[in-house]
C-alpha positions as CSV (number, residue, x, y, z in Angstrom):
1,M,105.0,98.6,99.2
2,S,102.3,101.0,100.4
3,M,99.2,101.2,98.1
4,R,98.8,104.8,96.8
5,I,95.1,106.0,97.1
6,V,93.4,109.1,95.5
7,F,90.1,110.0,97.3
8,M,87.3,111.9,95.5
9,G,84.4,113.4,97.3
10,T,82.7,116.7,98.1
11,P,80.0,116.8,100.9
12,E,80.0,116.0,104.6
13,F,78.8,112.4,103.8
14,A,82.3,111.7,102.3
15,V,84.3,113.1,105.2
16,A,83.8,110.1,107.5
17,S,85.2,107.8,104.7
18,L,88.3,109.9,104.1
19,A,88.8,110.3,107.9
20,I,88.8,106.6,108.5
21,L,91.5,106.0,105.8
22,I,93.7,108.7,107.4
23,K,93.1,107.3,110.9
24,N,94.2,103.9,109.7
25,N,97.3,105.2,108.1
26,Y,96.5,104.5,104.5
27,N,98.6,106.3,102.0
28,V,96.2,108.9,100.6
29,V,98.4,110.7,98.0
30,G,95.7,113.1,96.8
31,V,92.2,114.4,97.3
32,V,89.9,115.6,94.5
33,T,86.9,117.8,95.3
34,A,84.6,120.4,93.8
35,P,85.9,124.0,93.2
36,D,85.0,126.6,95.8
37,K,81.8,128.4,94.9
38,P,79.4,131.1,96.2
39,A,76.5,129.9,98.3
40,G,73.9,131.3,100.6
41,R,72.2,134.6,100.8
42,G,75.4,136.6,100.8
43,Q,76.9,134.5,98.0
44,Q,80.1,134.1,100.0
45,I,82.7,131.7,98.6
46,Q,82.3,128.3,100.3
47,Q,84.7,125.4,100.5
48,S,83.5,121.8,100.4
49,A,83.5,119.7,103.5
50,I,86.2,117.5,102.0
51,K,88.4,120.4,101.1
52,K,88.3,121.7,104.7
53,F,89.3,118.2,106.0
54,A,92.1,117.9,103.4
55,V,93.5,121.3,104.3
56,E,93.4,120.5,108.0
57,H,95.3,117.3,107.4
58,N,97.8,118.7,104.9
59,L,96.6,116.4,102.0
60,K,97.4,117.1,98.4
61,L,94.3,118.8,97.0
62,L,92.9,119.1,93.4
63,Q,89.8,121.1,92.5
64,P,89.2,120.8,88.8
65,E,86.4,122.7,87.1
66,K,86.3,120.1,84.3
67,L,87.3,116.5,84.9
68,K,88.6,116.1,81.3
69,D,90.9,119.2,81.6
70,E,94.4,118.3,80.4
71,H,96.1,120.0,83.3
72,F,94.0,118.0,85.8
73,I,94.5,114.7,84.0
74,S,98.3,115.4,84.1
75,E,98.3,116.2,87.8
76,L,96.2,113.1,88.5
77,K,98.6,110.9,86.6
78,N,101.6,112.3,88.5
79,L,100.0,111.1,91.7
80,K,100.6,107.5,90.4
81,A,97.6,106.1,92.3
82,D,97.1,102.4,92.6
83,L,93.5,102.9,93.6
84,Q,90.9,105.6,93.5
85,F,87.9,105.8,95.8
86,V,84.8,107.9,95.1
87,V,82.2,109.0,97.7
88,A,79.5,111.5,96.7
89,F,81.3,113.1,93.8
90,R,80.6,113.8,90.2
91,M,80.3,111.3,87.3
92,L,83.8,110.5,86.2
93,P,85.0,110.2,82.6
94,E,86.7,107.0,81.6
95,V,90.1,108.6,81.3
96,V,89.8,109.3,85.1
97,W,88.2,106.1,86.4
98,D,90.3,103.8,84.3
99,M,93.6,105.3,85.3
100,P,94.7,103.3,88.4
101,K,95.8,99.7,88.0
102,M,93.5,98.5,90.9
103,G,90.6,100.5,89.4
104,T,88.3,103.1,90.9
105,F,85.7,102.1,93.5
106,N,82.6,103.9,94.7
107,L,80.6,103.9,97.9
108,H,76.9,104.3,97.2
109,A,74.2,105.0,99.8
110,S,71.9,102.2,98.8
111,L,71.7,98.4,98.4
112,L,72.5,98.4,94.7
113,P,71.0,97.8,92.2
114,K,68.1,99.5,94.1
115,Y,68.1,103.3,94.1
116,R,70.8,104.1,91.6
117,G,71.3,107.8,91.1
118,A,71.8,111.1,92.9
119,A,69.3,110.9,95.8
120,P,69.1,107.3,97.1
121,I,68.6,108.2,100.8
122,N,65.6,110.5,100.0
123,W,63.9,108.1,97.7
124,A,64.3,105.0,99.9
125,I,62.2,106.8,102.6
126,I,59.8,108.5,100.2
127,K,59.0,105.0,98.8
128,G,58.4,103.6,102.3
129,E,61.4,101.2,102.3
130,T,62.2,99.5,105.7
131,E,65.7,98.7,104.7
132,S,68.6,100.6,103.1
133,G,72.4,100.3,103.3
134,V,75.7,101.0,101.6
135,T,77.5,99.3,98.7
136,T,81.1,99.4,97.5
137,F,81.5,98.5,93.8
138,K,84.0,99.0,91.0
139,L,83.2,101.7,88.5
140,K,82.4,101.1,84.8
141,H,80.7,103.0,82.0
142,Q,77.0,103.0,83.2
143,I,76.5,104.9,86.4
144,D,76.0,102.8,89.6
145,T,76.1,99.5,87.6
146,G,79.5,98.1,88.5
147,N,80.2,94.8,90.1
148,I,79.7,94.8,93.9
149,L,82.4,94.0,96.4
150,F,80.6,94.5,99.7
151,Q,77.3,95.6,101.1
152,E,76.0,96.5,104.6
153,K,72.3,96.7,105.5
154,V,70.7,99.3,107.7
155,H,67.1,99.1,109.1
156,I,64.8,102.1,108.5
157,E,62.4,102.8,111.3
158,E,58.9,104.1,110.5
159,T,59.9,107.5,111.9
160,T,63.4,107.8,110.4
161,T,64.0,111.0,108.4
162,A,66.4,111.4,105.5
163,G,68.7,113.4,107.7
164,E,68.9,110.6,110.3
165,L,69.4,107.9,107.6
166,H,72.1,110.1,106.0
167,D,74.1,110.2,109.3
168,K,73.7,106.5,109.9
169,L,74.8,105.5,106.4
170,M,77.7,108.0,106.6
171,Q,79.2,106.1,109.6
172,V,78.3,102.6,108.3
173,G,79.7,103.6,104.9
174,A,83.0,104.7,106.4
175,E,83.4,101.3,108.0
176,L,82.6,99.6,104.7
177,I,85.2,101.8,103.0
178,L,87.8,100.5,105.5
179,K,86.7,96.9,104.9
180,T,86.9,97.4,101.2
181,V,90.3,99.0,101.1
182,K,91.7,96.3,103.4
183,E,90.5,93.7,101.0
184,I,91.9,95.6,98.0
185,Q,95.2,95.9,99.9
186,I,95.4,92.1,100.3
187,S,94.7,91.7,96.6
188,F,97.3,94.4,95.8
189,E,100.0,92.7,97.9
190,S,99.2,89.0,97.1
191,G,98.1,89.3,93.4
192,K,94.9,87.4,94.2
193,E,91.8,88.5,92.3
194,L,89.0,90.2,94.1
195,K,85.6,88.4,94.2
196,F,82.8,90.5,92.8
197,L,79.0,90.0,92.6
198,P,77.4,91.3,89.3
199,Q,74.3,93.4,89.9
200,N,70.9,91.9,89.3
201,E,69.3,94.2,86.7
202,S,65.8,92.8,87.4
203,L,66.0,94.5,90.8
204,A,67.2,97.8,89.6
205,C,65.3,101.1,90.4
206,H,66.4,104.7,90.2
207,A,66.8,107.6,92.6
208,P,67.0,110.7,90.5
209,K,68.0,114.2,91.7
210,I,65.3,115.9,93.8
211,F,63.7,118.9,92.1
212,K,61.3,121.5,93.6
213,E,58.3,119.9,92.0
214,D,59.1,116.6,93.8
215,C,58.7,118.4,97.1
216,L,55.2,119.7,96.7
217,I,52.7,117.8,98.8
218,D,49.6,116.5,97.1
219,W,46.9,116.3,99.7
220,E,44.8,114.0,97.5
221,K,47.3,111.2,98.2
222,P,47.0,108.6,101.1
223,A,48.3,109.8,104.5
224,I,51.2,107.3,104.5
225,E,52.5,108.6,101.2
226,I,52.4,112.2,102.4
227,Y,54.0,111.2,105.7
228,N,56.8,109.4,103.9
229,L,57.4,112.3,101.6
230,I,57.7,114.7,104.5
231,R,60.3,112.6,106.4
232,G,62.0,111.6,103.1
233,L,62.7,115.3,102.4
234,S,63.6,116.3,106.0
235,P,65.6,118.3,106.8
236,Y,66.6,119.1,103.2
237,P,65.2,120.2,100.8
238,A,61.9,119.8,102.8
239,A,58.4,119.0,101.6
240,Y,56.2,122.1,101.1
241,T,52.6,123.2,100.6
242,Q,50.7,126.5,100.4
243,L,48.6,127.9,103.2
244,K,45.3,129.6,102.2
245,N,44.2,131.3,105.4
246,G,40.9,133.2,104.8
247,D,41.4,136.3,102.7
248,E,45.1,136.5,103.6
249,E,47.8,136.2,100.9
250,I,48.7,132.6,100.2
251,Q,51.9,131.6,102.0
252,L,54.5,128.9,101.3
253,V,55.0,126.5,104.2
254,K,57.7,123.8,104.6
255,I,56.8,120.8,106.8
256,Y,59.7,119.1,108.5
257,H,58.1,116.6,110.9
258,S,54.7,115.1,111.2
259,K,52.7,112.0,112.3
260,Y,49.8,110.4,110.5
261,E,46.5,109.0,111.6
262,L,44.4,106.7,109.5
263,G,40.6,107.1,109.3
264,S,37.7,108.1,107.1
265,P,37.5,111.9,107.5
266,N,34.5,113.6,106.0
267,H,36.3,116.8,105.1
268,P,37.9,118.2,102.0
269,N,41.5,117.1,101.4
270,G,43.9,119.8,102.6
271,S,41.5,121.4,105.1
272,L,42.9,122.1,108.5
273,Y,41.8,121.0,112.0
274,T,43.3,122.8,115.0
275,D,42.7,124.1,118.5
276,N,44.9,127.1,117.6
277,K,47.0,126.2,120.6
278,T,48.6,122.8,120.6
279,F,48.0,121.0,117.3
280,L,47.4,121.4,113.6
281,K,46.1,118.5,111.5
282,V,45.5,118.2,107.8
283,Y,42.8,116.1,106.2
284,C,43.8,113.9,103.4
285,E,42.3,110.9,101.4
286,D,42.3,108.4,104.2
287,G,43.2,110.1,107.4
288,L,45.1,113.1,109.0
289,I,48.6,114.4,108.9
290,D,49.5,115.8,112.3
291,V,52.0,118.6,111.7
292,K,54.8,118.8,114.3
293,E,57.3,121.2,112.9
294,L,57.1,123.8,110.0
295,Q,58.5,126.9,108.6
296,L,56.8,129.9,106.9
297,Q,58.6,131.4,104.0
298,G,61.2,133.9,105.3
299,K,60.8,132.7,108.9
300,K,62.7,130.2,111.0
301,K,61.7,126.5,111.6
302,I,59.6,126.2,114.7
303,S,57.4,123.7,116.5
304,I,53.6,123.7,115.8
305,Q,53.0,125.1,119.4
306,E,55.3,128.0,118.7
307,F,53.7,128.6,115.4
308,L,50.1,128.7,116.8
309,R,51.2,131.1,119.5
310,G,51.9,133.7,116.9
311,F,49.6,132.7,114.0
312,K,45.8,132.5,114.0
313,I,44.4,129.7,111.8
314,K,41.0,131.0,110.5
315,E,37.9,129.0,109.8
316,N,38.0,127.1,106.4
317,A,41.7,127.5,106.2
318,K,43.4,124.9,104.1
319,F,46.7,123.7,102.6
320,V,46.6,123.7,98.8
321,S,49.0,122.1,96.3
C-alpha cells in the first residue's frame, strides 16, 4: 500500500524537497503552505514558491490562515496522511503534528542541536562556522528538539555567503528528504522501528530571526567579525551602515560583498580609504574591510567601481553605526 504524504512548506528552499518526492513518485496527497499575501512596493498579491509548484503539478493545496482552524483540521484529517513532512514552514500545533501514524518530520538547515531557530543559515556564517548541514528529525513539543533520523554535513568556505549556503543546503536537503522518506517507507511496510538519535542538549545553540538591528555594522568590532556579518546577511536582508560624506546628508548603505585585511591601522574606526576610482576600504579595530559591492538607499546594487564613477568620497568621509 502506498504511503500517503502531506508536505508543508512555503519558500523556495522547500521546493526542491517537494520536487524530489514528486519526481520519485511518492504519493503526496496534499500540500500545506502560507496564504497569498501582498508584498513589494506595489503590494501586489504574491503566491508562495510552494503554491506555484503545487498548482503546476495539480497537487491538493491547503492555505490556512490559522493552523488550529477547525475547517483546516477537518480537511487535513480527510487527507488520511500516514506521514507529514515540514520544510521551512510555521510552528505546528500538536493537533497537527501528532495527526499521522508515522508522525511528522522536519528538515532543518543546520546540524542540530546547533542553530535551532528561524535563521540557521545566516547565523552559522555570522558566527564564523566552517561547517553546516541539514538534519531530518521527528517533531515534538519544543521547537527543533526532536530525535534525529539523518544528517548530512556541508563545508563552509571562508568566502561563502548566506545565499550560496542556502542554495547548497536546499539541494543537499532535498536528497536527505528522499533518503529519509525511503527509510520511513521501509518502516511503514515492514513494521520495523526507525532508529533515532536524541539531540545532545549540551551542544545546543540558537539561531533567532534576523531583525534590522542585527544587520547594523559596528565598526568597532574586529575585521573578521564584520566580514562574517556582511557575508552572513548577503544577499538578504544585507548588512548596512551609514555614510557621512562631508556636509552631505547621511545616507544608508547596504554592503553585499567585501574582503578583509588584517593589520594595525592608525585611523579612526569607520573612516574611509579610497582612490575614488577602483577601491573603497574601511578602517576597523584590527584592519580594513575592502568593500566590493554596495547599494545606496533607493538605488540599485552595484560594484564599488561603478559606485565610485558616480559618487565622490570626500576627505574625512566615514561610515557610522
